[in-house]
N, C-alpha and C positions, 0 to 999 in steps of 0.2 A: 503495499496499500505505499505508495508516496502523499506526502505531505509537506505541504505549504505556512512555513512560521514568517504571521506577522507581528512586530514588535520583538525587538533581540536584547530587551533588555533584562533588570532581575526576575520576572516571572516567565518571560520566555525563555530565558538558560534552564529555569526548571525544568520545566518541558522539555529544552533539550535534551537532558541528563534523566525525564525520565521514558524519553523514549528508544532510547537508547537501550533502553532495560525489554523491550518490547519485541518481539519479534515477528519479521517479516513486516515493519513501520522502517521505510523512511523518510527524512528529512532531505528535501529537492529545493529547496528555495526559502530565503529568510530576506526579509524585507525589515528597512527600519529608516529611519529620515532624513538620516547621513550616509551615505556610502562605505567612507570608511572606515568608522567603526563596525557598520552592518557587514561588509567585506572579512574584518578582524573576526568577529564571534565565527560566519562561517569557515574560515581558515582553521578555526579551534574546533569546530565542529565536523570538518571536511565534509563539511556540505557543496554541492558545486555551483550554486550561483547565487548571488546576492543583488540587491536591489532595492531601489526609493519606490519602487510601483507595486501596487497588490495586485492588479489588473495582468503588468508582466508575469509574477509571480503564477497567476492560478494559468496562465496561459503555454508555460512549463509543458513539455510531452508528460503524458500518464498521472496528472496530479489527479488524486482522489479527494484532498479533504484539506483544508485548512486549519490551521488555531489563529485565534486572535490575539494579542497582547499587547494591544496597540491602547492609546489611551483613552477612556472611558466618553471621552465627546466621540468617538468612532466607530463604536462598536456597532451600533444598530444599524449605520448606514454600510460597513462592512461588512457583516453577518448578511446583511439583505444579497448586497454582491457577490457575493460569494454562491449562494444560492443562486442568483441569477445565471453564473458562471456554471452553475450544474453541479457544486462541489458540496460536499458536507462542509457540518461548517461547527465548531468549536468556542466559544465566544468564556475569554477570562469574565470572571465579574467583574461588575456588574452588567447584566444585559442591554443595559442604558441609564439614561439619567434622567429618561422621564414614562411616563405609563405610556403615551401614545406612541413612542420610540417602541416600546418594547410590544404594545397589541402588532405593531408591525410587524417586527421578528415573528413574532407565533403565528401572520396570518401569511407570511413567505412561507415557511416551513408549509403549515398545512396544503399551500395553494404548490408545492413542489413535490413533498413527500421527502426530502431530502432529509437526513438527520442532521439536529440542531441542538445544539447542547451548552448549557452555561457551566462555567466552570463552578458551582456553589461548593467546594473544597470540602465543608464540613461533611457533609454526606458520606465522603469518603477517607477521611481518617482513624485510623481502627479504634480511636476515643471514642468516639461518637457511633463510630459501627457497632462498638459492644453495649451502649448503652441502649441501640436502637433496635437489634439484635434479641434483648432480653427487655422490651420493650410488647415488641411484638410477638414472643413467646408465654405477653401476658404474664410475665416475671414483676413489672414495673409500671407505677403510672406517676406522668409528672403531675406535680402540685405545683412548682412555682421553678420559674430559670431566673438565675441570679447571672448578669453578664458583662463583664467589663472588657471594653474597648481601649486600651491605652495607647497614644505613639505619644512622642517628640518631633513634631513638624514643623515649625514656622518656618520652615523655608522649603521651596518646592523642590523634594529630594525624594525619591523609589527605598525602595526596599532595603538597598542595598546599599543606601546613605549616599548615591549620588547622582546630581540636577537633572532635573528633567524637566519639560518644554510644557508640562497642563499642569492643573491644580488638583486634587484628588479633593474627597468629599466624602465628610464623615456618613449623609445620610445615604447616597444612592452606591455608595458602593461598601464600607466599614458597615453600616448596620442592614446590608442587605443578607450579610454571613447571618446574621440573628433572626432575622424576620423566616428566613426560610426554613430556617433548620427548627426552629419553633414550631413550624408550623406542621414541619417534616416529623419530629420526635410525638411528638404528638398526634401525630393524623388528626388534626382538627384546624379550623376554621378560623382567624383573627377577626372580631367581631366588634374590637375596642381599641381605640390605640389613640394614647394619649405622647402629644410630644413639645419639649419646651427647648431650646436652643440659648445660649451664652452667646456674647457680642461676636461681631464679625472681625476678622482681622485683616488690618488698614490696607494692605496690597494686596493678598490672596482671595481677599472679597469672600470669606467661605465662614461658618461659622466652627470656632473651635473646639467647641464643650458643643455638649447635645444630652439629654435624657429624652427614654422612649419608655413607654410603659404598656403592655399589650394586654388581651386578653383573648381567649377563645370560648368558640361555643362551648365545649365542651368543661369549662369553668378553669382551665390552668391559667396560670401569670405567665408574664414575664416582666423583669428589667433591665435597663439594657442602659449601659452608662457609656459614651464613647467622649474621646478629648485628644487631639491634637498638641497642650500644651502639659501633657505630663513627664514627668524629667525623673522615671522610676523604674521600677522592673514595666517592661515594653511587652505587647504582647494582647492575645485576648481568650480571656481565664470565663471558661462557662464548670457555672454553679448547677447543679438537677440535684432540685431537692425530690424525692419520691417518695412513694407511701409505703411503700421501703428496701427503704436506704437512700444515703447521701451520694454524690459524683461528682467529684473537682476534672475537669478535662483542660488542660492546654498543649494546644494543636495534639500531637498524635500521640501523649499520654494522658495516664488518666491514675485519679490516687480517691481512695474514699474519700467520706467527710473527716476522717481521723490521720487525713495524708497516706493511708498505706496505702504501697503501690499497687496495680491491679496491672497484671502480664495481659497485654493487651495483641502480643506479636502471635501470635493465631489466628488471631481475626478475619486474616486475609493474606495475599501471599507478600505484600510489601509491606512496611511501615511508613513508607512516604506515600500520603494523600494527593502530591499531584501526581505521580505515577500512578496512582489507581483509577484516578480521575480521567487521565488518558487512557488508559486499558481498560472502559466500560465506556469512552468514547470510539475505539475500531472495536471492540470486541462488538457494538450493536450495528456500525457498520458493517459487517462480517457477518450478522444474522439479521438483517435486514429488520429490527426492532428497535423501540422506543429506548432510549439510555434512560437510567435514571438521571435526574434534574438535568431533562429535558427545559427546553424553551416552554414550551407549554406546563407544566409540572411547576416551574419556579415562577409564572407570569404573577400569581395571586402573593407574593413576595413584592411585586413592583407595584401593586394597586395601594397597597400598606403604605410604602414609601409615599406613593402621590398622596393621601390622607395627610398625612405627616407634615411634610412640602406645603400645604393647604393650611393647617392650623399653623405654618409657619408664617402665613401670606406670601406667601413668594407662587 
């Protein structure tokens, strides 16, 4: 299977690393904003073609699919561009930065029948899979989730600490992880949401602190705190308060409420959530089925984010 990767930054490289471990998959072109650094990534990973034009990459011989790790603001239009070119597509989270754009991607997938997936990685992290499997088996029921998403990003930098040309967003990107995970883990629909935001950064133009409360139709609640101002332990920490135990997930690690480690190494074939996400994408293409985290499955997340944004008066 021949794949194009657009966006050769910190997360693009995570996907390239994951693809190296998946049999029968070859990245044949990498797309970036500037050719010189893009060519350097192509040389590093042995990719035969580098370009600054997504259309050029999609026209390479035998291309089956594309993975988009480009700026948030480009996701929806590029996902539609890939499907219009007849290519399966996986777009990194978020699917879009508006509900209307997310709906347009879902409509294009329904029109083409191609595999279209969004990188809601928390569905694939072994820590969250472990909790999901116990819920599915009837052993747990979530009463409350308490989530902290904390970064120190007062400038435009990426996950590797490198400068970037676009502005990230607490609501449309980082909140999307938790909003989708809350509905996915509970198997319920969010029917109530309340959001407040702190002061906007004078240069970046975005809220640097945010708090969101949610409730599902089954009665589960979630409190989400987000910050780009946090100069302390960084990352996202999920506390599951259940009817049968408490669990804390930190990316691919899981402990109980007393910080006792839980072995999740046997949950899946890898401990790397990005690799597992990519494996699902390629398996769905081969098997002609809808993937976990398809654009249709995650759409309701963006309905909730839209509702929060409306509360902010934007």
